[in-house]
C-alpha positions in Angstrom: 0.0 0.0 0.1 1.4 3.5 -0.9 2.2 6.1 1.7 -0.8 8.2 0.2 -3.3 5.7 0.4 -2.2 5.0 3.9 -2.6 8.8 4.9 -6.0 8.9 3.2 -6.9 5.8 5.3 -5.8 7.2 8.5 -7.4 10.6 7.8 -10.8 8.9 7.3 -10.3 7.0 10.5 -9.6 10.1 12.4 -12.4 12.0 11.1 -14.8 9.0 11.8 -13.5 9.0 15.2 -13.7 12.8 15.8 -17.5 12.9 14.3 -18.4 9.9 16.5 -17.0 11.4 19.5 -18.8 14.7 18.7 -22.1 13.1 18.5 -21.6 11.2 21.7 -20.7 14.5 23.4 -23.7 16.3 22.2 -25.8 13.7 23.3 -24.1 13.5 26.7 -24.5 17.2 26.9 -28.4 16.9 26.4 -28.6 14.3 29.1 -26.7 16.2 31.8 -28.6 19.1 30.8 -31.9 17.5 31.5 -30.5 16.2 34.8 -29.2 19.7 36.0 -32.2 21.8 34.6 -34.5 19.0 36.4 -32.6 19.7 39.6 -33.0 23.5 39.3 -29.3 23.5 39.1 -28.8 25.2 35.9 -30.6 26.5 32.8 -30.4 25.9 29.1 -28.2 28.7 27.6 -29.7 28.3 24.1 -32.9 30.5 24.0 -34.4 28.2 21.3 -34.0 24.9 23.3 -34.7 26.3 26.6 -38.8 26.0 26.6 -38.4 22.2 25.7 -35.6 21.2 27.9 -36.9 17.9 29.9 -39.4 17.0 26.9 -38.7 14.3 24.4 -38.4 16.7 21.7 -35.2 18.3 23.3 -33.0 15.2 23.1 -34.5 14.4 19.5 -33.4 17.8 18.6 -30.0 17.4 20.3 -29.5 13.9 18.5 -30.8 14.9 15.0 -28.6 18.3 15.1 -25.6 16.5 16.2 -26.0 13.9 13.1 -26.6 16.8 10.8 -23.6 18.7 12.0 -21.5 15.3 11.7 -23.0 15.0 8.0 -21.8 18.6 7.2 -18.4 18.1 8.7 -18.0 14.8 6.8 -19.0 16.7 3.3 -16.6 19.3 4.4 -13.9 16.9 4.8 -14.6 15.0 1.8 -13.9 18.6 -0.1 -11.3 20.0 2.3 -9.8 17.0 4.4 -7.7 19.3 6.4 -10.2 22.1 7.1 -12.9 19.2 7.9 -10.3 17.7 10.5 -9.7 20.9 12.3 -13.3 22.1 12.4 -14.2 18.5 13.8 -11.4 19.0 16.3 -12.7 22.6 17.3 -16.2 21.1 17.8 -15.1 18.3 19.8 -13.0 20.4 22.0 -15.7 22.8 22.5 -18.4 20.3 23.5 -15.8 18.3 25.6 -15.3 21.6 27.7 -19.2 22.0 27.9 -19.6 18.4 29.1 -16.9 18.6 31.6 -18.4 22.0 32.9 -21.8 20.0 33.2 -20.1 16.9 34.9 -18.5 19.2 37.3 -22.0 21.0 38.2 -23.6 17.3 38.4 -20.6 16.3 41.0 -20.9 19.5 43.0 -24.8 19.1 43.7 
């Protein structure tokens, strides 16, 4: 196998892992938000989602939104691999910070 094919294969694995992590983090954020808002410890910062926190529609929107973002980032990756990887890393790091914050709040309450 040539080095170009190996590099492409490694890049494809990397983006799949990043997008999977992103979807998992968004879902974890939704679950933790439901817990925190239910306890009265926190509130939803997104004004569009705030009225439906705790309802089934909230998690459906979180899951569908995460999958849509993953598909968009996949399309970016196919056209511009480097940009797709960087954008996916930024999204994963951003959501990792949010999930860590929420986990800290859950542990403190």
